[in-house]
mmCIF file of the C-alpha atoms, coordinates in Angstrom:
data_MODEL
# 
_entry.id   MODEL 
# 
loop_
_atom_site.group_PDB 
_atom_site.id 
_atom_site.type_symbol 
_atom_site.label_atom_id 
_atom_site.label_alt_id 
_atom_site.label_comp_id 
_atom_site.label_asym_id 
_atom_site.label_entity_id 
_atom_site.label_seq_id 
_atom_site.pdbx_PDB_ins_code 
_atom_site.Cartn_x 
_atom_site.Cartn_y 
_atom_site.Cartn_z 
_atom_site.occupancy 
_atom_site.B_iso_or_equiv 
_atom_site.pdbx_formal_charge 
_atom_site.auth_seq_id 
_atom_site.auth_comp_id 
_atom_site.auth_asym_id 
_atom_site.auth_atom_id 
_atom_site.pdbx_PDB_model_num 
ATOM 1   C CA . MET A 1 1   ? 0.000  0.000  0.000  1.00 0.00 ? 1   MET A CA 1 
ATOM 2   C CA . THR A 1 2   ? 1.346  3.361  -0.976 1.00 0.00 ? 2   THR A CA 1 
ATOM 3   C CA . THR A 1 3   ? 0.848  6.532  0.982  1.00 0.00 ? 3   THR A CA 1 
ATOM 4   C CA . GLY A 1 4   ? 1.301  9.809  -0.868 1.00 0.00 ? 4   GLY A CA 1 
ATOM 5   C CA . ARG A 1 5   ? 4.770  10.382 0.600  1.00 0.00 ? 5   ARG A CA 1 
ATOM 6   C CA . LYS A 1 6   ? 7.929  9.739  -1.334 1.00 0.00 ? 6   LYS A CA 1 
ATOM 7   C CA . ARG A 1 7   ? 10.489 7.782  0.424  1.00 0.00 ? 7   ARG A CA 1 
ATOM 8   C CA . SER A 1 8   ? 13.946 9.332  0.845  1.00 0.00 ? 8   SER A CA 1 
ATOM 9   C CA . PRO A 1 9   ? 16.711 7.611  -1.076 1.00 0.00 ? 9   PRO A CA 1 
ATOM 10  C CA . TRP A 1 10  ? 19.003 8.245  1.907  1.00 0.00 ? 10  TRP A CA 1 
ATOM 11  C CA . PRO A 1 11  ? 19.195 5.914  4.867  1.00 0.00 ? 11  PRO A CA 1 
ATOM 12  C CA . ARG A 1 12  ? 18.247 7.755  8.063  1.00 0.00 ? 12  ARG A CA 1 
ATOM 13  C CA . SER A 1 13  ? 21.832 7.810  9.341  1.00 0.00 ? 13  SER A CA 1 
ATOM 14  C CA . VAL A 1 14  ? 23.096 9.579  6.200  1.00 0.00 ? 14  VAL A CA 1 
ATOM 15  C CA . ALA A 1 15  ? 20.127 11.777 5.362  1.00 0.00 ? 15  ALA A CA 1 
ATOM 16  C CA . PRO A 1 16  ? 20.987 15.461 4.997  1.00 0.00 ? 16  PRO A CA 1 
ATOM 17  C CA . ARG A 1 17  ? 19.996 17.543 7.969  1.00 0.00 ? 17  ARG A CA 1 
ATOM 18  C CA . ARG A 1 18  ? 17.722 20.493 7.560  1.00 0.00 ? 18  ARG A CA 1 
ATOM 19  C CA . LYS A 1 19  ? 19.536 22.516 10.200 1.00 0.00 ? 19  LYS A CA 1 
ATOM 20  C CA . CYS A 1 20  ? 22.161 23.587 7.643  1.00 0.00 ? 20  CYS A CA 1 
ATOM 21  C CA . GLU A 1 21  ? 19.949 26.498 6.711  1.00 0.00 ? 21  GLU A CA 1 
ATOM 22  C CA . ASP A 1 22  ? 19.840 27.627 10.350 1.00 0.00 ? 22  ASP A CA 1 
ATOM 23  C CA . ARG A 1 23  ? 23.611 27.311 10.651 1.00 0.00 ? 23  ARG A CA 1 
ATOM 24  C CA . SER A 1 24  ? 24.196 29.494 7.606  1.00 0.00 ? 24  SER A CA 1 
ATOM 25  C CA . LYS A 1 25  ? 21.973 32.164 9.128  1.00 0.00 ? 25  LYS A CA 1 
ATOM 26  C CA . GLU A 1 26  ? 23.969 31.965 12.371 1.00 0.00 ? 26  GLU A CA 1 
ATOM 27  C CA . THR A 1 27  ? 27.213 32.217 10.419 1.00 0.00 ? 27  THR A CA 1 
ATOM 28  C CA . THR A 1 28  ? 25.930 35.243 8.518  1.00 0.00 ? 28  THR A CA 1 
ATOM 29  C CA . VAL A 1 29  ? 24.793 36.950 11.718 1.00 0.00 ? 29  VAL A CA 1 
ATOM 30  C CA . ASP A 1 30  ? 28.142 36.191 13.361 1.00 0.00 ? 30  ASP A CA 1 
ATOM 31  C CA . GLY A 1 31  ? 30.021 37.459 10.304 1.00 0.00 ? 31  GLY A CA 1 
ATOM 32  C CA . ASN A 1 32  ? 27.987 40.666 10.288 1.00 0.00 ? 32  ASN A CA 1 
ATOM 33  C CA . ARG A 1 33  ? 28.697 41.180 14.001 1.00 0.00 ? 33  ARG A CA 1 
ATOM 34  C CA . GLN A 1 34  ? 32.431 40.642 13.472 1.00 0.00 ? 34  GLN A CA 1 
ATOM 35  C CA . TYR A 1 35  ? 32.402 43.067 10.544 1.00 0.00 ? 35  TYR A CA 1 
ATOM 36  C CA . ARG A 1 36  ? 30.662 45.750 12.630 1.00 0.00 ? 36  ARG A CA 1 
ATOM 37  C CA . GLU A 1 37  ? 33.127 45.241 15.486 1.00 0.00 ? 37  GLU A CA 1 
ATOM 38  C CA . PHE A 1 38  ? 36.109 45.445 13.145 1.00 0.00 ? 38  PHE A CA 1 
ATOM 39  C CA . THR A 1 39  ? 34.896 48.591 11.356 1.00 0.00 ? 39  THR A CA 1 
ATOM 40  C CA . SER A 1 40  ? 34.135 50.206 14.700 1.00 0.00 ? 40  SER A CA 1 
ATOM 41  C CA . ALA A 1 41  ? 37.655 49.399 15.910 1.00 0.00 ? 41  ALA A CA 1 
ATOM 42  C CA . LEU A 1 42  ? 39.071 50.697 12.637 1.00 0.00 ? 42  LEU A CA 1 
ATOM 43  C CA . HIS A 1 43  ? 37.259 54.017 13.077 1.00 0.00 ? 43  HIS A CA 1 
ATOM 44  C CA . ARG A 1 44  ? 38.651 54.305 16.609 1.00 0.00 ? 44  ARG A CA 1 
ATOM 45  C CA . VAL A 1 45  ? 42.161 53.602 15.313 1.00 0.00 ? 45  VAL A CA 1 
ATOM 46  C CA . ARG A 1 46  ? 41.831 56.195 12.561 1.00 0.00 ? 46  ARG A CA 1 
ATOM 47  C CA . ALA A 1 47  ? 40.685 58.776 15.116 1.00 0.00 ? 47  ALA A CA 1 
ATOM 48  C CA . ALA A 1 48  ? 43.584 57.886 17.414 1.00 0.00 ? 48  ALA A CA 1 
ATOM 49  C CA . LEU A 1 49  ? 46.080 58.121 14.545 1.00 0.00 ? 49  LEU A CA 1 
ATOM 50  C CA . ALA A 1 50  ? 44.789 61.568 13.605 1.00 0.00 ? 50  ALA A CA 1 
ATOM 51  C CA . GLU A 1 51  ? 45.579 62.785 17.125 1.00 0.00 ? 51  GLU A CA 1 
ATOM 52  C CA . ILE A 1 52  ? 49.146 61.486 17.318 1.00 0.00 ? 52  ILE A CA 1 
ATOM 53  C CA . GLU A 1 53  ? 51.794 64.038 18.135 1.00 0.00 ? 53  GLU A CA 1 
ATOM 54  C CA . ALA A 1 54  ? 55.266 63.076 19.302 1.00 0.00 ? 54  ALA A CA 1 
ATOM 55  C CA . THR A 1 55  ? 57.883 65.343 20.834 1.00 0.00 ? 55  THR A CA 1 
ATOM 56  C CA . ALA A 1 56  ? 61.624 64.792 21.138 1.00 0.00 ? 56  ALA A CA 1 
ATOM 57  C CA . ASP A 1 57  ? 64.349 66.831 22.799 1.00 0.00 ? 57  ASP A CA 1 
ATOM 58  C CA . SER A 1 58  ? 67.946 67.009 21.632 1.00 0.00 ? 58  SER A CA 1 
ATOM 59  C CA . PRO A 1 59  ? 70.523 65.480 23.985 1.00 0.00 ? 59  PRO A CA 1 
ATOM 60  C CA . ASP A 1 60  ? 71.815 68.951 24.909 1.00 0.00 ? 60  ASP A CA 1 
ATOM 61  C CA . GLY A 1 61  ? 68.276 70.228 25.554 1.00 0.00 ? 61  GLY A CA 1 
ATOM 62  C CA . LEU A 1 62  ? 68.578 73.081 23.081 1.00 0.00 ? 62  LEU A CA 1 
ATOM 63  C CA . VAL A 1 63  ? 66.119 71.778 20.480 1.00 0.00 ? 63  VAL A CA 1 
ATOM 64  C CA . ARG A 1 64  ? 62.605 70.410 20.899 1.00 0.00 ? 64  ARG A CA 1 
ATOM 65  C CA . ALA A 1 65  ? 60.632 69.106 17.894 1.00 0.00 ? 65  ALA A CA 1 
ATOM 66  C CA . THR A 1 66  ? 57.039 67.921 17.622 1.00 0.00 ? 66  THR A CA 1 
ATOM 67  C CA . THR A 1 67  ? 55.739 65.902 14.663 1.00 0.00 ? 67  THR A CA 1 
ATOM 68  C CA . ASP A 1 68  ? 52.420 64.366 13.688 1.00 0.00 ? 68  ASP A CA 1 
ATOM 69  C CA . ALA A 1 69  ? 51.721 60.751 12.721 1.00 0.00 ? 69  ALA A CA 1 
ATOM 70  C CA . HIS A 1 70  ? 53.021 61.429 9.195  1.00 0.00 ? 70  HIS A CA 1 
ATOM 71  C CA . GLY A 1 71  ? 56.321 62.811 10.474 1.00 0.00 ? 71  GLY A CA 1 
ATOM 72  C CA . ARG A 1 72  ? 55.400 66.386 9.536  1.00 0.00 ? 72  ARG A CA 1 
ATOM 73  C CA . LEU A 1 73  ? 56.985 69.005 11.739 1.00 0.00 ? 73  LEU A CA 1 
ATOM 74  C CA . LEU A 1 74  ? 54.319 70.715 13.847 1.00 0.00 ? 74  LEU A CA 1 
ATOM 75  C CA . ASP A 1 75  ? 56.499 72.704 16.215 1.00 0.00 ? 75  ASP A CA 1 
ATOM 76  C CA . LEU A 1 76  ? 60.169 73.504 16.656 1.00 0.00 ? 76  LEU A CA 1 
ATOM 77  C CA . GLU A 1 77  ? 61.511 75.196 19.770 1.00 0.00 ? 77  GLU A CA 1 
ATOM 78  C CA . LEU A 1 78  ? 65.068 76.493 19.920 1.00 0.00 ? 78  LEU A CA 1 
ATOM 79  C CA . ASP A 1 79  ? 66.607 77.488 23.225 1.00 0.00 ? 79  ASP A CA 1 
ATOM 80  C CA . ARG A 1 80  ? 68.292 80.889 23.100 1.00 0.00 ? 80  ARG A CA 1 
ATOM 81  C CA . ARG A 1 81  ? 71.568 79.246 24.083 1.00 0.00 ? 81  ARG A CA 1 
ATOM 82  C CA . ILE A 1 82  ? 71.914 77.930 20.498 1.00 0.00 ? 82  ILE A CA 1 
ATOM 83  C CA . TYR A 1 83  ? 73.228 81.347 19.486 1.00 0.00 ? 83  TYR A CA 1 
ATOM 84  C CA . ARG A 1 84  ? 76.316 80.845 21.645 1.00 0.00 ? 84  ARG A CA 1 
ATOM 85  C CA . SER A 1 85  ? 77.744 78.512 19.028 1.00 0.00 ? 85  SER A CA 1 
ATOM 86  C CA . THR A 1 86  ? 78.630 79.664 15.532 1.00 0.00 ? 86  THR A CA 1 
ATOM 87  C CA . ASP A 1 87  ? 78.647 76.144 14.087 1.00 0.00 ? 87  ASP A CA 1 
ATOM 88  C CA . SER A 1 88  ? 75.561 76.180 11.889 1.00 0.00 ? 88  SER A CA 1 
ATOM 89  C CA . GLY A 1 89  ? 76.322 72.682 10.575 1.00 0.00 ? 89  GLY A CA 1 
ATOM 90  C CA . ALA A 1 90  ? 76.149 71.245 14.089 1.00 0.00 ? 90  ALA A CA 1 
ATOM 91  C CA . LEU A 1 91  ? 72.877 73.091 14.742 1.00 0.00 ? 91  LEU A CA 1 
ATOM 92  C CA . THR A 1 92  ? 71.430 71.746 11.484 1.00 0.00 ? 92  THR A CA 1 
ATOM 93  C CA . GLY A 1 93  ? 72.420 68.213 12.458 1.00 0.00 ? 93  GLY A CA 1 
ATOM 94  C CA . THR A 1 94  ? 70.920 68.621 15.937 1.00 0.00 ? 94  THR A CA 1 
ATOM 95  C CA . ILE A 1 95  ? 67.632 69.920 14.537 1.00 0.00 ? 95  ILE A CA 1 
ATOM 96  C CA . THR A 1 96  ? 67.461 67.171 11.909 1.00 0.00 ? 96  THR A CA 1 
ATOM 97  C CA . ALA A 1 97  ? 68.219 64.421 14.432 1.00 0.00 ? 97  ALA A CA 1 
ATOM 98  C CA . THR A 1 98  ? 65.650 65.791 16.893 1.00 0.00 ? 98  THR A CA 1 
ATOM 99  C CA . VAL A 1 99  ? 62.924 65.997 14.243 1.00 0.00 ? 99  VAL A CA 1 
ATOM 100 C CA . GLN A 1 100 ? 63.786 62.450 13.143 1.00 0.00 ? 100 GLN A CA 1 
ATOM 101 C CA . ALA A 1 101 ? 63.563 61.222 16.748 1.00 0.00 ? 101 ALA A CA 1 
ATOM 102 C CA . ALA A 1 102 ? 60.109 62.795 17.098 1.00 0.00 ? 102 ALA A CA 1 
ATOM 103 C CA . ALA A 1 103 ? 58.974 61.179 13.828 1.00 0.00 ? 103 ALA A CA 1 
ATOM 104 C CA . GLU A 1 104 ? 60.252 57.793 15.031 1.00 0.00 ? 104 GLU A CA 1 
ATOM 105 C CA . ALA A 1 105 ? 58.356 58.230 18.309 1.00 0.00 ? 105 ALA A CA 1 
ATOM 106 C CA . ALA A 1 106 ? 55.187 58.957 16.320 1.00 0.00 ? 106 ALA A CA 1 
ATOM 107 C CA . GLU A 1 107 ? 55.800 55.850 14.219 1.00 0.00 ? 107 GLU A CA 1 
ATOM 108 C CA . ALA A 1 108 ? 56.195 53.751 17.373 1.00 0.00 ? 108 ALA A CA 1 
ATOM 109 C CA . GLU A 1 109 ? 52.874 55.078 18.619 1.00 0.00 ? 109 GLU A CA 1 
ATOM 110 C CA . ILE A 1 110 ? 51.242 54.144 15.313 1.00 0.00 ? 110 ILE A CA 1 
ATOM 111 C CA . GLU A 1 111 ? 52.604 50.605 15.615 1.00 0.00 ? 111 GLU A CA 1 
ATOM 112 C CA . ARG A 1 112 ? 51.304 50.348 19.178 1.00 0.00 ? 112 ARG A CA 1 
ATOM 113 C CA . ILE A 1 113 ? 47.813 51.524 18.217 1.00 0.00 ? 113 ILE A CA 1 
ATOM 114 C CA . THR A 1 114 ? 47.515 49.353 15.106 1.00 0.00 ? 114 THR A CA 1 
ATOM 115 C CA . GLY A 1 115 ? 49.011 46.390 16.968 1.00 0.00 ? 115 GLY A CA 1 
ATOM 116 C CA . GLU A 1 116 ? 46.152 46.603 19.449 1.00 0.00 ? 116 GLU A CA 1 
ATOM 117 C CA . LEU A 1 117 ? 43.630 46.423 16.599 1.00 0.00 ? 117 LEU A CA 1 
ATOM 118 C CA . PHE A 1 118 ? 45.180 43.409 14.883 1.00 0.00 ? 118 PHE A CA 1 
ATOM 119 C CA . ALA A 1 119 ? 46.065 41.551 18.082 1.00 0.00 ? 119 ALA A CA 1 
ATOM 120 C CA . ARG A 1 120 ? 42.411 40.603 18.474 1.00 0.00 ? 120 ARG A CA 1 
# 
């Protein structure tokens, strides 16, 4: 006697499960959540990077330089004692080295901030 139902060609132990559809929805929801969390973290990082300023002082304390995250010079302070020396080459080297030290400090801060984002 035949009932109107078709019999599955799969044995019960191998029959495909219908929960796959539910799992794909869960995966999609989880993926969307992870995407939102990542983009939110990325926006926070971008905001933090925009605010980076690093300052360095020369070893003799006569030069102070401040740079932004891109290494652009924002401020340069020269102590009045620099005029005691007539060696302009030495002053140029001191200023250059101090600006470079500030830029390197800004770069280290960038690495710290981005490292926090990608450490997750």
